LUMFI-701103 format. One line per field, with one value per residue (C-alpha): residue number from 1; x negated, y negated, z negated. Coordinates in pm, whole numbers, plus 50000, padded with zeros to 5 digits. Layout:
nr	c(NUM  ...)
c1	c(X  ...)
c2	c(Y  ...)
c3	c(Z  ...)
REM end
This chain:
nr	c(1  2  3  4  5  6  7  8  9  10  11  12  13  14  15  16  17  18  19  20  21  22  23  24  25  26  27  28  29  30  31  32  33  34  35  36  37  38  39  40  41  42  43  44  45  46  47  48  49  50  51  52  53  54  55  56  57  58  59  60  61  62  63  64  65  66  67  68  69  70  71  72  73  74  75  76  77  78  79  80  81  82  83  84  85  86  87  88  89  90  91  92  93  94  95  96  97  98  99  100  101  102  103  104  105  106  107  108  109  110  111  112  113  114  115  116  117  118  119  120  121  122  123  124  125  126  127  128)
c1	c(51213  51085  51285  51199  51213  51226  51088  51118  50787  50591  50232  50256  50377  50302  50315  50179  50244  50169  50384  50391  50494  50467  50385  50414  50213  50016  50083  49986  49927  49873  49842  49621  49662  49774  49817  49904  49910  49804  49484  49414  49318  49276  49229  49188  49079  48764  48732  48508  48300  48593  48826  49026  49138  49157  49334  49136  49292  49497  49435  49576  49590  49661  49906  49914  50234  50250  50124  50258  50096  50048  49910  49725  49581  49243  49003  48797  49089  49353  49316  49524  49583  49727  49817  49944  50320  50411  50064  50086  49707  49689  49671  49643  49290  49245  49370  49058  48980  48977  49340  49573  49913  50088  50224  50395  50469  50619  50624  50572  50709  50559  50699  50739  50615  50682  50696  51031  51174  51021  51152  50858  50911  50749  50732  50762  50734  50921  50888  51195)
c2	c(49764  49770  49997  49901  50162  49944  50078  49900  49883  49693  49622  49918  50160  50057  49718  49581  49294  49461  49365  49523  49325  49377  49170  49351  49672  49534  49643  49385  49475  49202  49224  49113  49365  49710  49776  50108  50200  49849  49867  49686  49964  49738  49368  49180  48836  48646  48475  48168  48059  47857  48158  48042  48342  48314  48595  48761  48820  49135  49393  49408  49744  49799  50091  50339  50508  50886  50912  50950  50725  50698  50383  50445  50205  50330  50180  50038  49907  50021  50361  50462  50831  50943  51257  51312  51368  51695  51848  52133  52138  51769  51713  51410  51353  51450  51178  51020  51114  50744  50697  50501  50518  50554  50218  50313  50596  50604  50770  50583  50785  50753  50461  50226  49874  49699  49813  49633  49951  50182  50264  50186  50315  50085  50110  49781  49775  49497  49403  49512)
c3	c(50856  50499  50266  49908  49632  49323  48995  48662  48476  48216  48116  47876  48145  48504  48674  49001  49240  49575  49873  50219  50527  50902  51207  51539  51494  51199  50843  50580  50215  49955  49581  49296  49015  48905  48533  48366  47999  47904  48115  48440  48685  48989  49044  49369  49258  49174  48839  48821  48523  48383  48398  48700  48905  49285  49474  49752  50092  50141  50411  50761  50938  51308  51331  51621  51740  51716  51359  51006  50744  50369  50203  49875  49621  49500  49249  49537  49747  49995  50168  50471  50541  50873  51063  51415  51448  51617  51587  51336  51302  51209  50832  50607  50484  50122  49888  49733  49373  49280  49382  49157  49329  49664  49781  50111  50355  50706  51050  51377  51672  52021  52220  51924  52005  51672  51312  51283  51444  51181  50832  50601  50247  49991  49613  49428  49050  48876  48511  48321)
REM end
């Protein structure tokens, strides 16, 4: 289950169009832009010679039960960090220096067969 944490933003503060969905044990992340302070920090589209922008495909990640996850937007795309649940020695990898923002976070306990049974926290920024 997707739990949306809605934030009101603007082109002058922060604004993005990323959406997170699930299908079975796959997490899907789609979005075309992230703007902060009036600057576009990330774009996921191709612009042709006439200025027509075509969105590129999002990413699809196969999720494994028994792990905690964080989904980060970085300047070069989506980065997934994970650590094993219940293993005190397991740590998240270091967040990349080129990170822009965290898009989602969630835990997938052992025995889960579909992400529909998991609370996935997602940040969505809407223009206000």
